[in-house]
C-alpha positions in Angstrom: -12.8 -7.5 31.7 -10.2 -9.4 29.7 -8.5 -8.1 26.6 -10.1 -9.0 23.2 -8.7 -12.0 21.5 -7.6 -11.2 18.0 -6.6 -14.5 16.5 -7.6 -13.6 13.0 -7.5 -10.1 11.5 -8.6 -9.3 7.9 -7.7 -6.1 6.0 -9.5 -4.9 2.9 -7.2 -3.2 0.4 -7.7 -1.6 -3.0 -4.2 -0.4 -4.0 -4.9 3.2 -2.8 -2.8 5.1 -0.3 -5.6 4.8 2.3 -5.6 1.0 1.7 -1.8 1.0 2.3 -2.3 2.8 5.6 -5.0 0.2 6.6 -2.5 -2.6 5.6 0.2 -1.0 7.8 -2.2 -0.9 10.8 -3.3 -4.5 10.2 0.3 -5.7 9.9 1.2 -3.9 13.2 -1.9 -5.4 15.0 -1.1 -8.9 13.7 2.4 -8.7 15.0 1.3 -7.3 18.3 -1.4 -10.0 18.8 0.4 -12.8 17.0 -2.7 -13.0 14.7 -3.3 -14.7 11.4 -3.7 -11.9 8.7 -6.0 -12.3 5.7 -5.6 -9.7 3.0 -8.8 -9.1 0.9 -9.1 -7.2 -2.3 -12.1 -6.9 -4.6 -12.0 -6.1 -8.3 -15.2 -4.1 -8.6 -17.9 -4.7 -11.1 -18.3 -1.8 -13.5 -21.9 -0.8 -13.9 -23.0 -0.2 -17.5 -25.9 2.2 -17.9 -28.5 1.2 -20.5 -31.7 3.0 -20.2 -33.8 5.0 -17.8 -35.9 1.9 -16.9 -32.9 -0.2 -15.8 -30.4 1.6 -13.6 -27.4 -0.6 -14.5 -26.4 -4.0 -15.6 -23.3 -5.6 -14.1 -21.0 -6.0 -17.0 -18.4 -8.1 -15.1 -14.9 -7.1 -14.3 -12.5 -6.4 -17.2 -9.8 -9.2 -17.2 -6.9 -6.8 -16.9 -8.5 -5.3 -13.7 -8.8 -8.7 -12.1 -5.1 -9.3 -12.7 -4.3 -5.8 -11.3 -6.2 -6.6 -8.1 -4.4 -10.0 -7.8 -1.1 -8.1 -8.1 -2.2 -5.7 -5.4 -3.0 -8.7 -3.1 0.2 -10.5 -3.9 2.3 -7.3 -3.2 0.4 -6.8 0.1 1.1 -10.4 1.2 4.8 -10.0 0.3 4.9 -6.8 2.4 3.3 -8.5 5.4 5.8 -11.4 5.1 8.7 -9.0 4.8 7.4 -7.4 8.1 7.8 -10.8 9.8 4.3 -12.3 9.6 4.2 -16.0 8.8 0.5 -16.6 9.0 -0.6 -14.4 6.1 -2.8 -15.1 3.1 -4.4 -13.1 0.4 -7.7 -13.5 -1.5 -9.0 -11.6 -4.5 -12.7 -11.5 -5.4 -14.7 -10.0 -8.2 -18.0 -8.2 -7.6 -19.7 -5.5 -5.6 -17.0 -4.5 -3.1 -19.1 -4.2 0.0 -21.0 -7.5 -0.7 -17.8 -9.4 -1.4 -16.1 -8.2 1.8 -19.1 -8.9 4.0 -19.5 -12.4 2.3 -15.9 -13.1 3.0 -16.3 -12.2 6.7 -19.4 -14.3 7.0 -17.8 -17.4 5.4 -14.5 -16.9 7.2 -15.1 -15.7 10.8 -12.7 -13.0 11.7 -12.1 -11.2 14.9 -11.4 -7.8 13.4 -11.5 -6.1 9.9 -9.3 -3.2 9.1 -10.3 -1.0 6.2 -9.2 2.4 4.9 -11.5 5.4 4.4 -11.3 7.5 1.2 -12.6 10.5 3.1 -15.2 11.4 0.5 -17.1 14.7 0.8 -20.8 14.5 1.8 -21.9 15.1 -1.8 -19.6 12.4 -3.3 -20.5 9.9 -0.5 -24.2 10.4 -1.3 -23.6 9.9 -5.1 -21.0 7.2 -5.0 -21.6 5.5 -1.6 -19.0 4.6 0.9 -17.4 1.2 1.0 -16.3 1.6 4.6 -19.8 2.8 5.7 -21.4 -0.2 4.0 -19.0 -2.6 5.5 -19.3 -1.1 9.0 -23.1 -1.4 8.7 -23.2 -5.0 7.6 -20.0 -6.7 8.9 -20.4 -9.5 11.4 -17.3 -8.5 13.3 -15.7 -5.3 14.7 -14.4 -2.9 12.0 -11.5 -0.5 12.4 -11.8 2.3 9.8 -8.4 3.9 9.3 -8.2 7.5 8.2 -5.1 9.0 6.7 -3.2 11.4 8.9 -3.9 15.0 8.1 -1.2 16.8 6.2 -0.1 20.2 7.3 
């Protein structure tokens, strides 16, 4: 069996420490495989609760939050370039995080997605949902979920 070809790697980031760990993994893999790296960030839609008959209405993303996520993307691209990658791009979307990441992967075929895990407790995961679980379930490519190293 031959080794997998990883010509294009995507990494989903959100500005968190777990997203930074995923970015580090993606940079290292991209260097090792001489891959193109695409950095994806999503400014999440904030649900606004109105009444018991309608669970929520997407209110859009506050403009300052979109700028914040663009800044996160730009900083990640700069970090990857500083690490020696030349084929690196960044994209920032607005919307439902899982949907936007999966849509990106469907529209831009990728050999591997790297994503961080927040490590939510079972109760929080049930209430809030898990981006990494949603992406793993629906992504059209292999997904590497990076967990932070345990602290002693």
